[in-house]
Every structure is written in structure tokens, then in C-alpha cells.
C-alpha positions in Angstrom: 354.2 -57.1 -28.2 353.1 -56.0 -31.7 351.0 -52.7 -31.9 349.1 -51.4 -35.0 348.4 -48.2 -36.6 346.1 -47.2 -39.5 347.4 -45.4 -42.6 350.9 -44.8 -41.3 352.5 -42.4 -43.7 356.0 -43.0 -42.1 357.5 -45.2 -39.7 360.3 -44.1 -37.9 362.8 -46.6 -36.4 364.9 -44.8 -33.8 367.3 -47.8 -33.7 370.2 -48.2 -31.2 368.8 -45.3 -29.0 369.6 -44.8 -25.3 366.9 -42.0 -25.7 363.8 -42.0 -27.6 363.7 -38.8 -29.8 361.4 -38.1 -32.7 363.3 -37.9 -35.9 361.3 -38.7 -39.2 360.6 -37.8 -42.8 358.8 -34.6 -43.7 355.1 -35.2 -44.5 355.3 -34.2 -47.9 358.0 -36.9 -48.7 355.9 -40.0 -47.9 352.7 -41.3 -48.9 350.5 -44.2 -47.5 351.7 -46.4 -50.3 355.3 -45.7 -49.5 356.5 -45.7 -46.0 359.7 -44.7 -45.0 362.4 -46.3 -42.5 364.5 -44.1 -40.5 367.5 -45.4 -38.6 369.1 -43.0 -36.2 372.0 -44.0 -34.1 372.1 -42.0 -30.8 374.6 -44.8 -29.0 378.1 -43.3 -28.3 379.8 -45.6 -30.9 379.0 -46.5 -34.6 376.7 -49.3 -35.8 376.1 -50.9 -39.1 372.2 -51.6 -39.4 371.3 -54.6 -41.5 367.7 -54.6 -43.0 366.6 -57.9 -43.8 363.1 -58.5 -45.7 361.3 -61.6 -44.5 360.7 -64.5 -46.9 358.7 -63.5 -49.9 359.2 -60.0 -49.6 361.3 -57.5 -51.6 364.8 -56.4 -50.3 365.4 -52.9 -49.1 368.2 -51.0 -51.0 371.0 -48.8 -48.8 370.7 -50.9 -45.7 374.2 -51.6 -44.7 376.2 -48.1 -44.4 377.8 -47.3 -41.3 376.3 -44.9 -38.7 378.3 -42.9 -36.6 377.5 -42.5 -32.9 376.1 -39.8 -30.6 373.4 -38.9 -32.8 375.5 -38.1 -36.1 374.4 -41.4 -37.8 371.0 -40.8 -39.8 369.6 -42.6 -42.5 366.1 -42.9 -44.2 365.0 -45.4 -46.9 361.9 -46.2 -48.5 360.2 -49.3 -48.2 358.8 -51.0 -51.1 355.3 -49.9 -52.0 352.4 -52.3 -50.9 352.8 -55.0 -48.0 356.4 -55.3 -46.5 357.7 -57.3 -43.9 361.2 -57.5 -42.3 363.7 -57.2 -39.4 366.4 -54.8 -38.4 369.6 -55.5 -36.5 372.6 -53.3 -35.6 375.9 -54.6 -36.0 378.8 -53.4 -33.9 382.4 -53.5 -34.1 382.7 -54.1 -37.6 385.6 -53.7 -39.8 385.0 -51.0 -42.2 387.0 -52.7 -45.2 384.4 -55.6 -44.7 381.7 -53.5 -45.8 383.1 -53.3 -49.6 382.5 -57.3 -50.4 379.6 -58.5 -52.3 376.1 -59.3 -51.1 377.1 -62.6 -50.4 379.9 -61.6 -47.7 379.0 -60.9 -44.2 381.3 -58.1 -42.6 383.4 -59.3 -39.5 381.5 -57.6 -36.7 381.9 -58.3 -33.0 378.1 -58.2 -32.4 375.1 -58.6 -34.8 375.8 -61.1 -37.6 374.6 -64.0 -35.0 373.0 -63.9 -31.5 372.8 -62.6 -29.1 371.2 -59.9 -30.9 368.6 -57.2 -30.5 366.0 -57.5 -33.2 363.5 -54.9 -34.6 360.6 -56.3 -36.3 358.2 -54.2 -38.6 355.6 -54.8 -41.0 353.7 -52.2 -43.2 350.9 -52.3 -45.6 348.9 -55.1 -44.0 345.2 -55.6 -44.0 343.1 -52.2 -43.8 346.5 -50.4 -43.9 348.0 -51.6 -40.7 351.6 -51.4 -39.5 353.0 -53.7 -36.9 356.1 -53.4 -35.0 358.1 -54.7 -32.0 361.6 -55.3 -30.5 362.4 -58.5 -29.6 365.1 -59.8 -27.1 364.2 -63.4 -28.0 367.7 -64.0 -29.5 369.3 -61.9 -26.7 370.7 -58.3 -26.7 373.5 -56.4 -28.1 372.2 -52.7 -28.4 369.3 -50.6 -27.0 366.8 -50.4 -29.8 363.4 -48.5 -29.9 360.6 -48.0 -32.6 358.7 -45.1 -32.9 355.8 -44.9 -35.4 354.9 -41.6 -37.1 351.5 -40.9 -38.9 351.7 -37.3 -40.2 348.0 -37.4 -41.9 346.2 -38.7 -39.0 348.3 -37.3 -36.1 348.1 -40.8 -34.5 349.8 -41.3 -31.2 351.1 -44.8 -31.6 353.2 -46.0 -28.5 357.1 -46.2 -28.8 358.2 -49.9 -28.1 361.5 -51.1 -27.3 364.5 -51.1 -24.9 366.3 -47.9 -24.3 368.4 -49.2 -21.7 372.0 -51.0 -22.1 371.6 -54.3 -20.7 375.3 -54.9 -21.1 375.9 -52.5 -18.2 373.7 -54.4 -16.1 375.6 -57.2 -13.9 372.4 -59.0 -13.2 371.0 -59.3 -16.7 374.4 -59.7 -18.5 377.1 -61.3 -16.1 379.4 -62.3 -19.0 379.8 -58.6 -20.3 382.1 -58.0 -17.3 382.4 -54.7 -15.3 382.4 -51.6 -17.7 382.0 -53.7 -20.8 380.4 -51.7 -23.9 378.0 -53.0 -26.2 380.4 -53.3 -29.1 382.5 -55.9 -27.2 379.8 -58.2 -26.7 375.9 -59.1 -26.1 373.8 -60.8 -23.5 372.0 -64.1 -24.0 368.6 -64.8 -23.3 368.2 -68.0 -21.8 365.7 -68.8 -18.9 366.6 -66.5 -16.3 368.1 -63.5 -18.5 364.6 -63.6 -20.3 362.8 -62.9 -17.1 365.4 -60.0 -16.2 365.1 -58.6 -19.8 361.3 -58.2 -19.6 361.7 -57.0 -15.8 364.4 -54.0 -17.3 362.5 -53.7 -20.6 358.6 -54.6 -20.4 358.0 -53.1 -23.9 359.8 -55.7 -25.5 359.2 -59.4 -26.7 361.3 -61.9 -24.5 359.8 -65.2 -25.5 358.5 -66.8 -28.7 354.9 -66.5 -27.0 355.4 -62.8 -25.9 352.9 -60.9 -28.3 
């Protein structure tokens, strides 16, 4: 369910959000050749986001910091100039001391290092200046996540996409989570029946490999 917008000056990723809120970079801090990615944690628990470039694209610096919950965690990073494509996941329940290891070391986290995991997919600088974005539940669900694009030059109104619902609280979608389980303790798989339920609860997400 990718959507495009021309000449994007900034792309604000409202990650891990229970509510959709517009937080972005000021217009004079961005340019069409250097889009910004803003991660804002509105969940009631901390997350450790991980921004990973797709094959053939440069990595993004400063992508592994802890973001405190309840709106306190907010970080903005500059994406590389020109075309870039990558994905963002939110890890939960990570050991803080694990973040001090080198680039070849993954911190010990309760969710997010492996499926089930919510994935935001973002591409900027495409043909004609297009940006594409979506939130995928193909690999399951671990935190609510939405993407909000912001184009300050043209004032474009592109749609917010994603899932702002905590599916770990839905016994039908996530029976393995148990009553009262919170997202930091586990995620929900996306096999068969769950994928259909995910789509019903969060229609503005991708839930199968052919759902575009």
C-alpha cells in the first residue's frame, strides 16, 4: 500500500505511535535533495529504533538510540542525498548495555531483532522526485507504527499510512500474547488467519507480499 508524493522536503516517520501526530523538521532545515526522517515514540514504553538501508544504498548515521516513551523520545536524522530506500523497525525490551557493542553486535531485545516485527518501508528521491512509503505487517506485529509525510514547499496532503492500534491487546489477532500483555513482552505472528485479521484492524497496512 505504497503512496507517492512529489518533491518531498521532509518525511516524518511517526513510529510506534498510538496516535497520529504531526512532528517534523522546520522547512528551512530541509531541502528536496536532503530529506529528513523523524522518529517519535508515542508508546508508553521505550523503543530502540533500527534504520536499515536496502542493498545498494548508504547507511544512515545515528539510528540506534533509545527513544523514551510517552512522546519524550524524538530524533531526526538526515537521509543521504539523492535516491535512498530502507526500512525502520522498533525494538522493545532491549538491554541498555547491549547498545555499546560494535556494529556487528545486535542488542538483546525482547522484540524487533527477528519476526514478528512491524516494518516501515521508505524510499525517497525516486524518478520524478517521488517518495514511497508503507507499513508492513507481513513479518508480523510488535508495535503500532504509522508514517506521515510532510511536504512544506508544496503543502501537499499525502495520507498517513500504518497501524496505530496495539494489536497485542487484541486476543483474536494475538492470542499468544495473553491477557494484558504489553508490546515489550512479545509480538504477533502473521500466518494465514492473523494476516486477514491484521488487514481488518489496520486496512492502511500491507499484510501479504502481494498487497501493494
